[in-house]
Every structure is written in structure tokens, then in C-alpha cells.
Steps between C-alpha positions, in 0.01 A plus 500: 500500500617219271513563126292208371636550147816306596349232726600157375755632252874455540758770541633456145152567364477815708840624381412422137173692528689795644760480221780425747572129453798529263662775706461306825632179342802681352580660835468167683728322252758779518499493881575128496778539242660792684482313831652182358785684327575695816499179708741330258730803507499482880577125495795562269618800702465740206446869559295705258816662368665161438188361337463802271863464396454128421188587299693767309238755595452798727405485865183696419401236244546230764298709745214506247523121470485461878221757544192284559268775378679564170346262246675653198807276514570302186542126481861526383598679821328237714669216312840669523465540878377147560776356281765675708339351809512151349123483456264472206172674428196284438195661345187296479156578362224357715 
């Protein structure tokens, strides 16, 4: 049986009503960032160990950055990683 409460609404509305919108958005953004950083590392032939060394951080810290489900990475770490890869971070409010 179809739940008529959500007919005609969009998925964002549903997530907001369930109190999940911010969590889902944060996870989606982090998955994209982790994927893009990993792809750039692959293009440049950098291993995780080499990347961590260039970032002046531990391998476990880099693993947290590349973990798509870990949204508790700070902006400084993201910028440091992207800078090493010759990329910039663009944040835009829409």
C-alpha cells in the first residue's frame, strides 16, 4: 500500500520531515570529495603512504579523509590534500 502522506512531495522534503536531510547531504558531499581525491591520487600515481607523507599526516588520517562514510573531516585537511594534487576546493551556497 502506498503512503499517501508523501505523494507529490520530493525526496528532500521527505528527508527533512524525517530529520535526515543534513546527514544525507553531508554523506553525499563527502562521498564525492573522497572519490575525487582518490581519483586524482590514482592519476598522479600516489599511494596512500606517499600522499600521507606529502600531507605531513598519518596514514590513518588520510584513510579518514578517503572514507566516504566519515563526514567528520575538517576543511583544512581537504584543502591540504587537494593542494598537493594541484587542485582547488570550490564551495558554493545554492
